[in-house]
N, C-alpha and C positions, 0 to 999 in steps of 0.2 A: 498309181496304185490300181490294183484290180478291184472288182466290185466288193468282194468279201473284205478286203483290207480297208476299204473306205468306210464300210459300216462298222467294222471292229474299231477303227481309229476314232470314229465319232462317239463311241460308247465305252471307250476304255477308261476304267477307273484306276486300275493298278496292273502292274506287270508289263513285260516287254513284248512287242510284236515279233517274237522269234519262236520258231518251231520248238516245241517241247517245254516252253515256259508256261507257268500257270498265269492266266490272265483273269481279271474280274471285269465283268461287263455290266453296265447299267441296262436294266430291262424296262422296255416301254410298255409292253402288253403281256398279259398271261391268259391262258385258257385252261380250263379243266373240263373233264367229262365225268359223268356220274359214277362210273366204275372205280375211278381213282379220286374223284373230287371230294367225296365224303371224308375220307381220311385226311386229304390235304387241308380241308377247312377245319377239321378238328385240330390239326397241327397249327394252323394259322391262329385259331382261337386261343390255343395254349400259349402263344407268344405274347398275348396281351396288347397287340396293336389295335387301336380303336377304329382305324380306317385304312383301306388299301392305299398304297403310296405310288402305284403305277398310273400311267396315263389312262389305261383301260384294262379291266379284268372282266372276263366273261365266263360264266358257269353254264355249261351245256349239259342237257340230258339227252343222251343218244345211244348209250350202251345197254343199260339195264331197263329196257322199256317193256320187256315181257313180264307182266305183273300177275304171276300165278300165286302170289301170296302177298302179305302186307309189307314185306321187307323193302322191295324196291320203291314202292309208293311212299313209305316212310322216309327213305333216303331222299326222294325228290322233294318232299316237304321241308326236310332239313336244309337242303341246298337252296330252296327258294327263300326261306326265312333268313338264313345266314348271309345270303347275297344281299338281301334288302338291308340288313343291319350294317354290313361292313363295306358297302360301296361297290358292289359287283353287279354287272348286268346279268340277268338270268334268262336263259333260253330254254323253254320247257320242252318236254317230250313232244315230238311231232314237228318241231321247228326245223329239224334236220341234223345232219352229221357235222360235228364241230368244225372240221377242217374245210368242208365245202361252204358252210355258212360263214365262217370267218373270212374266207377268201372273198365271198360276195359282199359282205356288209361291213367288215372291220379292218381288213388288211391294208397296210399303208407301206409303200415302198420305202426302204431305208430304215425302217423301224426294227427293233429287236423284239422277239416273241419267244417265250418258253411256255410249254404246255405239258400237262401230266398225261401225255399220250405220245408214243414214240413217233407217230406220223405227223407231228406238228411241223416238220420241215416242208410240208405241203405249201406253207406260206412263202417258201423260196420261189414259187412260181410267179409271185407278184413282187419279187425282190425284197422280201423280208429276210433278215437273218434269224431263222426260226429253229429252235432246238426242242427236241423231246427231252423230258427230265422226270425224275421221280417227284411225287406229290410234295414231299418236304422241301425240295429245291424250289418248287413253284410257290409254296407257302412263304418261303423266305423272300422271294422276289416281291410278292405282294406286300410284305412287311418292310420293303425298302432295302433289302440286302442285295448285293450284287450277285450275279451268277458266275460261278467259277468253272473254267474249262482249261484243259491243256491246249495251248495254241496249236492248231492242226496244220498240216500241209494244205496248200490250196492247189488243187489239181484242175487244170483247164481241160474241159471236155469240148473239143472243137467239132462242131457240127457243120457238115457241108452238104450241099445238095438239097433235095426235097423229097418228102415221103411220097411213094407211089400210092395209087388207089388200093384200098383194103390193107394198107400197112399203117400203123398208128403210133402215137407217142408211147403206148404201152410196149411196143416192140423195141423202141429206143432204149428204155430202161432195162428190158429183158436182155438186150444185147450187151449193155454195160455190166449186168450181173453175170452174163456168160464170160465176159472178159476178166472181171475183177473178183468174182465169187462173193459169198456172204460175209467174208471177213476181210475182203480187199480194201474196204473203205475205212477201216479203223484208223483214227488219227488223221482223217482227211475231210476237207470241204471240197465238194465237186462244184465248180463254177462253169456254167454252160455258156459258150461263146461261138462265134463264127457266123457265116452267112445263113446257115440252116436255122439258127435261132429265130430269125425274122419270119420264117415260114410257120412258126408254131404259135398258136393262140395261148392265152393265159391258162385255160383249163388243160390244154395239152402240156404246158410247162409244169403245171401243178401235178399232173399224173407222174411225170418224171421225177420231180422233187420229192413227191410222196414216197416213192419206192426206193429212193436213195437210202432210206432207213434200212432196207434189206441188205444193203452193202456193208452195214455197220458204220456208215459215215457219220461224222459229227453233224453235218447238214449239207444241203444243196442249195444253190442260188442261181437265179437267172437275172439278167440286167433289167432295169426299168426303162422301157423305150416307148415308141409310139404304139406298139401292140398293147402294152400295159395301160397306156393312157386311154386307148380306145375301150378297153374292158371297163375301166373305172368310170368313164363317161357313160357307158351303157347301164352301169349300176347306179347312175346318178351321184357319183362320188368323184367327179373330175378334179375337184379341189385337192384331193388327197395325193394327186400324182406329182412326182418330180422325176426328172431324168437322172438315172444313176447307171453309168456305163463305165467299163474299164478304160483307163487311159491308154493311148497308143503306146505300144511297146511295154505294157505292164508285165511284170515278172510273175511267173508261176513256179511251183515246185515240182511240176511234172505235167505231161500233156497226153491226152488220149484223143484220137481222131475217130469219128464215126461218120461214114458216108450214108446219109439218110436215103439217098436214091438207090443204094445197093441192098437195103434191108428187105427181108421177106418176113411174113408172119412167123412169130416165134411163140413158144409155149414152155412153161416151166413144169417139169414132171414132179411127181411125188418123191420125197416129202421135203423139198428144199427149194427156195426161190431161185437158186443158181443152177439148178439142173435143167438148163435151157437147151432146147433143140428146135430145129425148124418144124413147123406144123406139118409140112408135107412128109417129113420123115416118119411120123407116127400116124399118118392119116389112115382112117378106116377103123380105128378103135371105137367100139360101141360106147355111147355116152348115156348115162342115166339121169343126170341133173345138170342144168346150166343156170348160172346166175350172173346178171349184170347189175353192178352197183358198187357199194363200199366207198370209202373216202378216196379211192384211187380212180374210179371210173363211174361217177354218178352225176356228172355235170349235165346241164341242159343240152350241150352238144352231143354227148354220149347218148342221151335219151332220144333226141331228135333223129339221130342216125338209126337207132333201133326202130323207131316208129316208121321212118321212111322205108327201111329195108324190109320190115315185116308187113307192110301194107298189102292187103289182099292175099297174104300167105298164112299157112297154119303150122304151128309147132308140131314136130314129130310126135306121134302118139305115145312113144315109149320114153319121152323126155319130160321131166318136171322142170319147167322154165319159170324163173323168178326174176323180177325186176324191182330194184330199190332206188327210186329217185333220191338224190342226195340232200335235198332241202325242200321245205315248204314252197319256196319260190319256184324251184324246178317243177314240182308236181302241179302247182297252180298254173304255170305257163303251159304245161303239157295239156292240161284240161282246157285251158282257155282257147288254145289254137286247134284243138281236135286231135292232136297227135296221140293223146292217151287212148283214144278209141282204137287206133290201129294196133297198139300194143295189147290191149285187152282182147280185141277181136281175134288176135292170132292164137290165143290160148294161154297167154302169160298170166302168172300170179303176181299181182301188184302188192308189194310189201310196204310197210311203213317207211317213212324217210328216217332211217336210223341205221346203225351198224349191223344189227341183226345177225344173219348167218355167218358173217366174217369172223365173229367171235363165238360161234356155236350157240347163239341166242336164237334158237328156232331154225327150222328148215334143214335139220341134219339129214344127210343122205341115207339111203337104205344100206344094209350090210353089204360091204364089198363094192359099193357103187363107184363109178367113175363120174366125178363132178368137175365140170369146167366152170371156173369162176374168174371174173375180172378183178378179183381182190388182190391183196398184196402178200398174203402168207398162206402157205400150204403145209405147215408143220403137221406131223402125224397126230391125229386125234383132235386137232383144233376145230374141225367142223362139228364135233360132237359125236362122230362115228369113228371109232378107232381104226377100223380096217378099210375106211373109205380111201379112195385114191383121188386126191384133189390136184387139179392142174390149174395153173395161172395163165391167163391169156388176155388178149384184147377184146373189146366189144365186137369187133369184126369177126374174129375167130369164134367167139361165143355164139353169135347169131348164126353162122354157118352150121355149127354143131347142133344148135337147137332145131334147125329146120331139117337137117339130114339124119339126125340121130347118131352121128359118129363124128369123130374128129376130122375136120375138113379144112383144107386151105382155102380161105375166102377168096384169094386171088384166082384160084382155079374154079371155084363154084359160082361166084357172082359175075354179072356183067359189069357195066360201068357203075362206079360208086355214086350214089345220089349226092347232089350238092345240097349242103345244109345252109339255109339262110338264117342267120342269127338276127333276132330283133334289134332294132335301133336302140330301144330302151327296154330294159328288163322290168318285170312287174315288181314295183317297190311297195312292200307292205311290212313295216317294222312293228306293227301293232302287237305282235306276240312277244317281242322282247320286253322284259320287265326291268325298268330302271331301279336303282337302289332307292330306298326310302329317304324322303326329305326329313324324316323324324326318326332316325335310327334308334334313339333311346327308348322309343315306344314299341320297337319290334321284339317279340319274343322268339327266340330260336327254338324250334320244335325238334325234339330228339325222341324217336320211337324206341321201343324196347330192344331192337336189334343193333342200335348204335351204342357201342361199348367204349368207355373212356380209354384214352391212350395209356399204354403201359410204359413206364420209364425204365430204361435199361442202364446198367452201370458197367464200367470196365472191370471184369472180374476173371479174366483168363488166367488160369493157374499154370503149373508146369507141365501138365499132361492133357492131351485131348485124345478122344477115341474117334476113329473114322466111322461116322454113322452112315456114310454112303460114298460109293465110288462110281462116277459116271464118265462117259466118253466125250467126244468132240461135239461142238455146235449144240450144246444143251441150251434150249431156249427157255424163256420165262414161262412159256406154255407147259414145258416139261416140269418146271419147278412148282408152279402153282397154276393149274389149268383155268381157263375161262369156261364159258358155257352157262346154260340156264340153271343148272343145279348148284353151281358154286358162286357165280357172280353176286347173287343177292346177299352174300355174307361178307362183302368187301369192307363193311363198317364194323364187323364183329371179328376181331383178330383171333380170339380163342377158338371160335368155330371154324373160320376159314383155314386155320393152321392144320386142322385135321385132314385137309386135302393135299397137303404139301407132298410133292413128288408121288402122288397117288397113281399117276399114269404109268410110272416106271417101277414103283415099289410100294404096293398098298400098305405094307407094314411100317413104312418109314416113320410116320408121325408118332406112332406108339413107341417105336424103338428109340427115336431121337429124344423124346421127352424124358426118358429114363437115364439119359447120359448127361451128366452135369456140364461137361465141356466137350461139345461135339465139333467135328471137323468134316467138311465135305471135300473130296478130291475130284477134280475135273480135268478135262482135256483142253483143247484149243477153243477159243471163242466162247467161253463159259458165260451164259446169261444173255445171249443174243435175243433179239425180238422186242417184245413189248417193254414199255417203261414202267410197268406195274411194280411199285415198290413193295407190294405184298410178297413178291418173290424173294425179298431180303427180310422183310418184317416177320413173315411166318417162320422161316428157319431160325431167326433170332429168338422168337418166342419159344421155339423148341430146343433152345440151348445150343444152337450152332454158334460158335464163337470165331471160327476161322474157316476160310475156303482156300484151298491150295490147288491151283490150276496151272495149266500151261500158258493160258492167256485169257483175258477178260474182254467182254463187250463194254463199251463206254458207259452207258446209262446204268447198267447193273453194277458195275464197279463203283460208281458214285453212290448208288443206293446201299451197297454193302457198308461203305464207309459211314454213310449217314446214320445207319442203325448199329454201328459199333462192331461190325464183323470184320476181322482183319483179312484183307485180300493178299495172299502170297502167291508168288509164281516160282516154279522150279528153276533153280540155277542151271541144272542139267535136265532137260525134258525127259531124258531116258529114265530118270528116277521115278517117273510116274508108274512105270511097270513094277517097281519094287514095293509098292504099297497096295495093301488089300483092305477091303471093308472089314472093320472090326479091329484093325491094328491100333496099337497105342502109340501115339506120337509124343515123345518126351523131349522137352526143352526147358530152359530156365530163363527167368528174368524178362518175361515178355514185355512188360512196360518199359524197362530200362533199354531193351533192344530197340524198341521203337523210338524212344527219346534220343538214343545215341546214333541211330541210323545204321545199326549193325545188321548183318544177315542172321537168319535163324538157323542155328545148327540143330538139326532134329535127329534124334535117335529113334528108330523103329524098335520099340522094346520087344525083347524076346527073339529078335532076329539078328541083333548085333549089327544092323545096317545103319549107316549114317548118311543123311542127305542134307543139302543146303537149300534154303528157300530165301527169296529176296522180295523186295517190294519197291515200287516207285511212288513214294508218297511225298507230298509237300509238307512243310512244317504245319500248315493249317490243317491238313488232313490227319496228321499224326495227333494234333491236339484234339480233333474231333473224336478219334478212336479212343484216346485216353480219357476223354470225358464221358465215354459210353454212347456217344452219338451226337448228331448235329443239334437236336433240341437242347440237350444239356449244355453243349458248347455255347449256344446262343444266349442262354441264361447267364453265362459268365462274361458276356460282352454287351455293349450297347451300340446304337447306330446313330450317326449324325444325319442331317437332312439330305446329304448328297449320297446316302447309301453306303458310305464307307464304314467298315467294321472297326470299332475302337475298343481296345481292352479296358476293362474297369480299372 
């Protein structure tokens, strides 16, 4: 078996290990972050489970840390108290970005992990089978339910050679995005193999696994080898290591080869992570802002490279340069060894160890700015400035631009790359982690006024829907429900946050949709790519959207639609997309019976005399969830045994 098959096999509860089959996996660990966690824990609380049933669950505060009002602070107190009561480790604001911290302190090779953040596959860098998921799926895992996915193809990414100076792991994943595109990874696990893997450290592997999400992949995974063992030893967690490598002659469902020694610095242009070109091809473009950080590139190695490169140098006067260490551990070690001085002295702005500008939580660029970021997404408006032009690049390319004031190929600008010596032992201080209470019955869960109780939905789709919105290809969850400092504080207040649904594309959508009893959204290819935020399904459902008809769906968003009772349909003939307009009435009959019987939807576009067919690929379990009005309702109709298997009452 290959690495992915070995981990799947060890955690398989039900289903066959065959492509396209629905499988149920036992989940060992979960993580949440505060932007999605509050809703996830409200859902967990509603299930009535007295204690989490995972080996480890961690609640991180790393997204909504800009506290310009009471809302975020109230959410943090709720997260702290509910963690204490239900058996969850709490990581407070300032402790660091969930994926970076989890890699450092909790990740275990061979374990399964799901998180209410789409970049949870970062754990693949340490050989975890790690999945991004909606908060409700994470809540279910904490309650002992299995995690359901359609068994993906497993694609071998064969790495050969060795990266040259000033070329980095970020360039590896940008090259894969150039090859595969943002929708090329749907229904796939990317497993990295070959001699080139042995040249990559765990942080480098994590960078690659992190941005596998931008491919639309189910997840990405590296083997657990001596490199993994060395990382865990330096973190004081050597006992967590085990060797997990592919068997000789292991089968894969496809193969991609990347020659590391042939790569040059790459950069993704606005406004999509797969618009990848060589840095040298657009060199000379004036730059206004540069950022190093995010869950993709904020490791100690990334920061030490910045410190050594900037030593004795000054940032260009026309550039705003920001640096975000990924964890308290990283920041403390930079301070301890003096490297932080080099970064500060260069003119950098040191930001909190948090997600920050990656989700538009501060540091938005000026109007029309060119911003180079070592982040993972550059969707239009995600930075908080709609007309900003955000480019994704490596720390090496970012440093060259920060110093020159323009896009610059680091291979051509710098001399020999400095050698970074990593410490034999990382600074270990887990005092900030708060373990769950030993007396949970005495813990009062604190809910501020912005935390609104869950709304229960029912299956009530009638014979007609009105198209409340029609959108194009590659619509992201940032399009559906934006992030940013103005909106994120309402993540625990569904009525309020729903007002912002599709506001970036159509400011009138929320008011219009709320007046339509049975709304439908029509979309193109790869609908719902990007973040795992379930609010991108919850908010439309709150606004009476009952159905989404698209050419194709991104994995996590598809699951979220089902979880909240929105029927996901695809065109039998994609050309029919052009026959539908916003405001059209889509008429059909017997929606419930059609789902039960597995029939296609025969839809009449009323007033036009045009008929189209829509299909769906749903398992029996997913059909039951839709007919129950959503996953929470369905769970109430089922009970769970101690092995996490779902049993009908």
